[in-house]
C-alpha positions in Angstrom: 76.8 -28.5 -105.7 78.0 -27.2 -102.0 79.6 -29.1 -99.2 77.3 -31.7 -97.8 75.5 -29.9 -94.8 76.3 -32.9 -92.7 80.2 -33.0 -93.0 82.5 -32.4 -89.6 86.1 -32.5 -90.1 86.1 -35.6 -88.0 84.1 -37.2 -90.4 86.2 -36.3 -93.0 89.7 -37.1 -91.7 88.1 -40.5 -90.8 87.1 -41.3 -94.4 90.7 -39.9 -95.4 92.7 -42.1 -93.4 90.4 -45.1 -93.8 90.4 -44.9 -97.5 94.3 -43.8 -98.0 94.0 -40.2 -98.8 95.4 -38.6 -95.8 97.6 -40.1 -92.8 98.9 -38.0 -89.7 102.9 -38.1 -89.8 105.0 -40.2 -87.9 101.5 -41.8 -86.7 103.5 -45.0 -85.0 105.5 -42.6 -82.8 102.2 -40.7 -81.6 102.6 -37.9 -84.6 103.7 -34.4 -85.3 101.3 -31.6 -85.2 101.2 -29.5 -88.7 102.7 -32.4 -90.2 100.7 -34.7 -92.8 101.4 -37.7 -95.1 99.6 -37.8 -98.2 98.4 -41.7 -99.1 97.9 -43.7 -102.4 94.9 -41.4 -103.2 95.7 -38.5 -101.5 98.9 -38.1 -103.5 97.3 -38.6 -106.6 94.7 -36.0 -106.1 97.5 -33.5 -105.1 99.2 -34.4 -108.2 96.2 -33.8 -110.4 95.8 -30.2 -108.4 99.4 -29.4 -109.6 99.0 -30.7 -113.0 95.7 -28.7 -113.5 97.6 -25.6 -112.3 100.6 -26.0 -114.5 98.6 -27.0 -117.4 96.5 -24.1 -117.3 98.8 -21.6 -115.7 102.3 -22.4 -118.0 101.7 -24.9 -120.9 98.7 -23.3 -122.1 100.3 -19.9 -122.1 103.0 -18.5 -124.1 103.9 -15.9 -121.6 104.7 -18.1 -118.5 107.6 -20.1 -118.2 108.6 -22.6 -115.2 111.3 -22.8 -112.5 112.3 -24.9 -109.9 114.2 -23.4 -106.9 116.2 -24.9 -104.0 114.3 -24.9 -100.7 117.3 -23.3 -99.3 119.1 -20.4 -100.1 121.6 -17.7 -99.5 120.2 -15.9 -95.8 120.2 -12.7 -97.4 117.8 -13.7 -99.9 115.4 -13.4 -96.9 117.2 -10.2 -95.5 116.2 -8.7 -98.7 112.4 -9.9 -98.3 112.2 -8.8 -95.4 111.5 -12.4 -93.7 114.5 -12.1 -91.1 113.3 -9.1 -89.5 109.4 -8.9 -90.0 108.2 -12.6 -90.7 106.3 -13.0 -87.4 103.4 -13.7 -85.7 102.0 -12.3 -82.6 101.8 -15.1 -79.6 100.3 -15.3 -76.3 100.5 -17.8 -73.7 98.3 -18.5 -70.9 99.9 -18.6 -67.3 97.6 -20.9 -66.2 97.6 -24.1 -68.3 100.8 -23.0 -70.3 98.9 -23.4 -73.6 100.3 -20.8 -76.7 98.1 -19.3 -78.8 98.2 -17.4 -82.2 97.4 -13.9 -80.4 95.0 -13.0 -83.7 93.1 -16.2 -83.5 92.7 -16.2 -80.3 90.5 -13.0 -80.1 88.6 -13.9 -83.7 87.5 -17.1 -81.9 86.1 -14.9 -79.2 84.3 -12.3 -81.4 87.3 -9.9 -80.3 89.6 -7.8 -82.4 93.7 -7.7 -81.5 94.8 -4.0 -81.0 97.7 -2.8 -83.0 99.9 -0.6 -80.9 103.3 1.5 -81.5 105.2 -1.3 -80.0 103.4 -4.2 -81.5 99.8 -5.7 -80.4 97.9 -5.7 -77.2 94.8 -8.2 -76.3 91.6 -6.6 -75.8 90.2 -6.5 -72.2 88.1 -9.8 -71.4 90.3 -11.9 -73.7 90.5 -15.4 -72.3 92.3 -18.6 -72.7 90.0 -21.1 -74.7 91.6 -24.1 -73.2 90.9 -22.9 -69.6 89.0 -20.0 -69.3 92.0 -18.1 -67.3 92.2 -14.3 -68.2 95.6 -14.2 -67.1 97.5 -14.0 -70.5 100.8 -12.7 -71.4 101.1 -9.6 -73.7 101.3 -10.6 -77.5 105.2 -10.9 -78.7 106.9 -11.5 -82.2 107.5 -15.0 -82.8 109.3 -15.6 -86.3 108.0 -18.6 -88.2 111.0 -19.5 -90.4 112.3 -22.9 -89.8 116.3 -22.3 -88.9 119.3 -24.9 -90.1 122.8 -25.1 -90.6 124.7 -25.6 -93.8 128.2 -27.3 -93.5 129.5 -29.2 -90.4 129.7 -26.4 -87.8 126.8 -25.4 -86.3 127.4 -21.4 -85.8 126.0 -18.0 -86.7 128.1 -18.2 -90.3 126.3 -21.4 -91.1 123.0 -20.1 -90.4 120.3 -20.9 -93.1 116.5 -21.0 -93.6 114.0 -23.1 -94.8 112.2 -21.1 -97.3 108.7 -20.1 -95.7 107.4 -19.2 -99.5 108.5 -19.9 -103.0 108.5 -16.4 -104.6 111.8 -15.0 -103.5 113.4 -17.9 -105.6 111.6 -16.4 -108.6 113.0 -13.1 -107.5 116.1 -13.8 -107.2 116.5 -15.6 -110.5 114.6 -13.0 -112.5 117.7 -11.8 -114.5 118.6 -15.4 -115.5 115.4 -16.2 -116.6 115.0 -12.9 -118.8 118.2 -13.9 -120.0 117.4 -17.3 -121.5 114.0 -17.7 -121.9 113.6 -15.1 -124.6 110.5 -13.5 -123.0 109.7 -9.8 -122.9 107.5 -8.1 -120.1 104.5 -8.7 -119.6 105.4 -12.5 -118.8 105.2 -14.9 -116.1 107.2 -16.8 -113.9 105.9 -20.0 -112.2 106.9 -22.5 -109.7 105.4 -25.1 -107.5 107.0 -26.5 -104.3 107.3 -27.0 -100.7 107.4 -23.8 -97.9 107.7 -24.4 -94.5 106.5 -22.2 -91.6 106.6 -22.9 -87.6 103.2 -22.1 -87.1 102.2 -21.5 -83.4 99.0 -23.1 -83.7 98.5 -25.6 -86.6 94.7 -26.2 -87.2 91.9 -27.4 -88.6 93.5 -30.6 -90.2 95.7 -29.7 -92.8 94.5 -26.4 -93.7 96.9 -25.0 -91.5 100.4 -26.9 -91.5 103.7 -26.7 -90.7 104.8 -27.8 -94.2 102.9 -27.4 -97.2 103.0 -26.9 -100.8 102.5 -24.1 -102.8 101.9 -22.9 -106.7 102.9 -19.2 -107.0 103.1 -17.1 -110.4 105.0 -13.7 -110.5 103.6 -11.8 -113.5 106.1 -9.1 -114.1 104.2 -6.1 -115.8 105.5 -2.7 -117.0 104.9 0.3 -114.5 101.6 1.7 -114.4 99.6 -1.5 -116.2 99.6 -3.2 -112.5 95.5 -2.6 -111.7 94.9 -4.0 -115.5 96.9 -6.9 -115.1 95.6 -7.5 -111.3 91.8 -7.4 -112.4 92.8 -9.8 -115.5 94.5 -12.4 -113.0 91.6 -12.2 -110.8 89.0 -13.4 -113.3 91.5 -16.1 -114.6 92.1 -17.4 -111.0 88.3 -17.6 -110.1 87.5 -19.3 -113.4 89.9 -21.9 -112.8 88.6 -23.0 -109.5 85.5 -23.5 -110.9 87.0 -25.8 -113.9 88.3 -28.0 -111.4 85.1 -28.7 -109.6 84.3 -25.9 -106.9 81.4 -24.5 -107.3 80.6 -20.6 -107.7 78.4 -20.6 -104.5 81.5 -21.8 -102.4 84.0 -19.2 -103.7 84.0 -15.8 -103.1 86.3 -12.7 -103.5 87.7 -10.9 -100.2 89.0 -7.5 -101.6 91.2 -5.9 -99.0 90.6 -2.0 -98.1 93.0 0.4 -98.4 94.0 0.2 -94.7 94.5 -3.6 -94.8 97.3 -3.3 -97.5 100.7 -3.9 -97.3 103.0 -0.9 -97.6 104.4 -2.0 -101.1 100.8 -3.2 -102.5 98.5 -1.2 -104.5 95.8 -4.1 -104.6 95.0 -7.5 -103.1 91.9 -10.1 -103.5 91.7 -13.6 -101.6 90.2 -16.3 -103.1 87.8 -17.6 -100.3 86.1 -21.2 -99.9 83.4 -21.6 -97.4 85.0 -24.7 -95.3 82.8 -26.7 -92.7 85.1 -24.3 -90.1 84.3 -21.1 -92.0 85.4 -19.3 -95.2 89.1 -19.0 -95.3 91.4 -18.3 -97.9 92.7 -20.6 -101.1 94.8 -18.0 -103.0 96.1 -14.4 -102.4 96.5 -12.2 -105.5 98.3 -9.0 -105.0 99.7 -6.4 -106.9 103.4 -5.7 -105.3 104.8 -3.0 -107.2 108.4 -3.2 -107.8 109.4 -4.1 -103.8 110.6 -7.6 -104.3 112.9 -7.1 -107.4 114.0 -3.2 -106.2 115.1 -5.0 -102.7 116.8 -7.8 -104.3 118.6 -5.2 -106.7 119.8 -3.3 -103.2 121.0 -6.1 -101.6 122.8 -8.0 -104.2 124.0 -5.0 -106.2 122.6 -6.7 -109.5 120.7 -4.8 -111.7 116.8 -6.1 -112.0 116.2 -3.6 -114.8 114.5 -4.7 -117.7 115.3 -3.0 -121.4 112.2 -2.6 -123.2 113.3 -3.0 -126.9 110.0 -1.5 -128.4 110.3 1.6 -126.1 114.0 1.7 -125.7 112.9 2.3 -121.8 114.6 0.7 -118.9 112.5 -0.1 -115.7 112.3 -2.3 -112.8 109.2 -4.2 -113.6 106.1 -4.2 -110.9 105.1 -8.1 -110.3 101.4 -9.2 -109.9 101.3 -12.5 -107.9 98.6 -15.1 -107.5 99.9 -17.6 -104.6 97.6 -20.6 -104.0 98.2 -23.4 -101.6 97.9 -26.9 -103.0 97.3 -28.4 -99.4 94.5 -25.8 -99.0 92.9 -26.7 -102.8 93.2 -30.2 -102.1 91.2 -29.9 -98.6 88.5 -28.1 -100.0 87.8 -30.4 -102.9 87.7 -32.9 -100.3 85.1 -30.9 -98.4 83.2 -30.1 -101.6 83.1 -33.7 -102.7 81.6 -35.2 -99.7 78.2 -36.4 -99.9 76.1 -38.9 -97.4 73.2 -40.1 -99.3 70.0 -42.4 -99.2 69.3 -44.1 -102.2 66.2 -46.4 -103.0 67.3 -49.8 -103.1 67.8 -51.4 -106.4 67.6 -47.8 -108.2 69.7 -46.9 -111.1 68.7 -43.6 -111.1 69.5 -40.2 -109.2 66.7 -40.1 -107.0 68.7 -39.7 -103.4 68.0 -38.0 -100.4 70.7 -36.6 -98.2 71.8 -38.4 -95.3 71.1 -37.2 -91.6 73.8 -38.1 -88.9 73.4 -40.8 -86.7 70.0 -41.7 -88.3 69.5 -45.1 -90.1 68.3 -45.1 -93.7 64.2 -45.0 -94.1 62.8 -48.4 -95.0 63.3 -48.7 -98.8 66.5 -47.0 -98.9 70.3 -47.7 -98.6 73.1 -45.6 -97.5 75.5 -44.4 -100.1 79.0 -42.2 -98.9 80.2 -40.7 -102.2 83.0 -38.2 -103.0 81.9 -35.9 -106.2 85.0 -35.2 -107.4 85.0 -33.1 -110.9 86.5 -36.3 -113.5 89.4 -34.2 -114.2 90.8 -34.0 -110.6 89.7 -37.5 -109.5 92.5 -39.5 -108.3 91.2 -42.7 -110.0 89.2 -42.2 -113.0 88.0 -45.6 -114.3 87.3 -48.7 -112.2 86.8 -52.1 -114.4 85.0 -54.8 -113.1 84.4 -58.5 -114.3 80.9 -59.6 -113.7 82.3 -62.8 -111.7 86.2 -63.4 -110.6 85.4 -67.5 -111.3 85.0 -67.2 -114.7 88.4 -67.2 -116.6 87.2 -66.0 -119.5 85.2 -62.7 -118.0 88.7 -62.2 -116.1 91.0 -62.1 -118.9 88.3 -60.1 -121.1 88.7 -57.4 -118.3 92.6 -57.5 -117.6 92.9 -56.9 -121.6 90.5 -53.9 -121.0 92.3 -52.9 -118.0 95.6 -52.6 -119.5 94.1 -50.7 -122.4 92.5 -47.9 -120.7 95.4 -47.6 -118.2 97.2 -46.3 -121.0 95.2 -43.1 -120.6 94.2 -43.0 -117.4 94.4 -44.0 -113.6 92.5 -46.9 -113.4 91.5 -49.5 -110.6 91.0 -53.2 -111.2 88.3 -55.1 -108.7 87.3 -58.5 -108.8 86.3 -58.7 -105.0 82.8 -59.3 -103.6 79.2 -58.7 -105.2 79.5 -55.9 -108.0 77.3 -53.6 -106.2 79.5 -53.5 -103.2 82.4 -53.1 -105.7 80.3 -49.9 -107.0 80.2 -48.4 -103.3 83.8 -49.1 -102.8 84.6 -46.9 -105.7 81.9 -44.4 -105.1 83.4 -43.4 -101.7 87.1 -42.7 -103.0 85.2 -40.8 -105.9 85.9 -42.6 -108.9 83.5 -41.3 -111.8 83.4 -44.0 -113.9 83.1 -47.7 -113.7 83.0 -50.2 -116.6 81.8 -53.7 -115.9 82.7 -56.9 -118.2 79.8 -59.7 -118.3 78.7 -62.4 -120.3 77.4 -60.7 -123.3 80.4 -58.9 -123.6 81.9 -62.1 -125.0 79.5 -62.2 -127.3 79.2 -58.6 -128.9 82.1 -56.6 -127.9 80.3 -54.5 -125.5 80.5 -53.2 -122.0 78.5 -51.4 -119.1 79.6 -47.9 -118.2 78.2 -46.6 -115.0 78.5 -43.0 -114.0 79.4 -42.4 -110.1 76.8 -39.5 -109.7 73.6 -40.4 -111.5 74.3 -44.2 -111.1 72.7 -44.7 -114.8 74.4 -47.3 -117.0 74.6 -47.3 -120.6 75.9 -50.3 -123.0 78.7 -49.1 -125.7 81.3 -50.8 -127.8 84.6 -51.2 -126.5 86.0 -49.2 -129.5 83.8 -46.5 -128.5 84.4 -46.4 -124.8 87.6 -44.6 -125.1 86.1 -41.4 -126.7 83.0 -41.5 -124.2 84.8 -41.2 -121.0 87.3 -38.7 -122.8 84.2 -36.6 -123.4 82.7 -36.8 -119.8 86.1 -36.0 -118.3 86.4 -32.9 -120.3 83.3 -31.9 -119.9 83.8 -31.7 -116.2 80.7 -31.0 -113.6 77.6 -29.0 -114.1 77.0 -26.0 -111.8 
């Protein structure tokens, strides 16, 4: 299942706001570009992404442990990592309309390629402002992406600190402590999920490129000489993980960096790419970084980052393979992939649908439905529970009892307002995979109706078998 062909980012943003997935930060004051807030459904969706990653990368493995580092660290960390001296994007300004652009993105939008020079970068001939059309653009100049702040009461150079632009450096800085306390042996990994901050020149494409975002990073430490083996392993593992959370194989591709595009310290790098409505873009980078990071921190801190192998009696600085993913980008990919507009035969309980066309009414005999087809393990709400009628106390009480039972296991929603068909449609639009309806037959034989979001098929089940059936369907995931 690939993303709906009728999807635009404006349509998705409208649904996300209307249904409580994503809001513009500080919206009542006009908003703040590059910052977003996640509403009740959005924070549940993000939490499910984080938990799926943590479960599969840490809890289900013996060779990975977790870490949670502070956002602000000693500035020497960023000197050692190279961020203070080299973490910059090329920026160009339009002299006519005063708009500011990231030079590589400006060129890319016009089918051009930014020119790399000995002193930096240059715009190719013919580059123009995409806002006003002027060709009067400044030469690209470096713009450091780190947010600067101050620690303590005095704002001077001695108190300068930075919001972290990535979570990885905290892992490298704590490598020796984790090694000493976790009883791990190389190869092993340290995983972290947390906020990072980059002062992007041009935040764009909804939540895809933001100034505040969340990363899920693993630093997997390996013996020198085994880098390629472990890099291949993690590329394969990460591709399987994306399929497990509901992103189809047809929408996920790999970009293998040619040698000339690799960072000077890297021996290999692969980006996991997703086909967004605005183009194929990166979700995750998986890089073989050698011993660059640990060696730099050893040099700048004068603290040993060596590992003693008890089996071979060798000492060495481990190399590292780094799968680094963005929670917000994955969440956006899941939203894009899930969105569908469909036309259904009126009153049909089967799965026959036509994809809707934008701006057109449903054909005669059909009704429109918007549905978010999240994989059940990722869906914000797993089960919606409905009494057939809200004015029958015995039905309502039975339904409330069932709701209390189910919510001990999953995030559930109780809804008794409006016709049952309308309640189904509301849950379809927020991606709830299962609906359970309590009716008068329930009062006599303790059975309920279980409805599937995607097929709209309904089956009658005893309440005693409901938990097992829903759990089986959640674990089964989505068909390819």
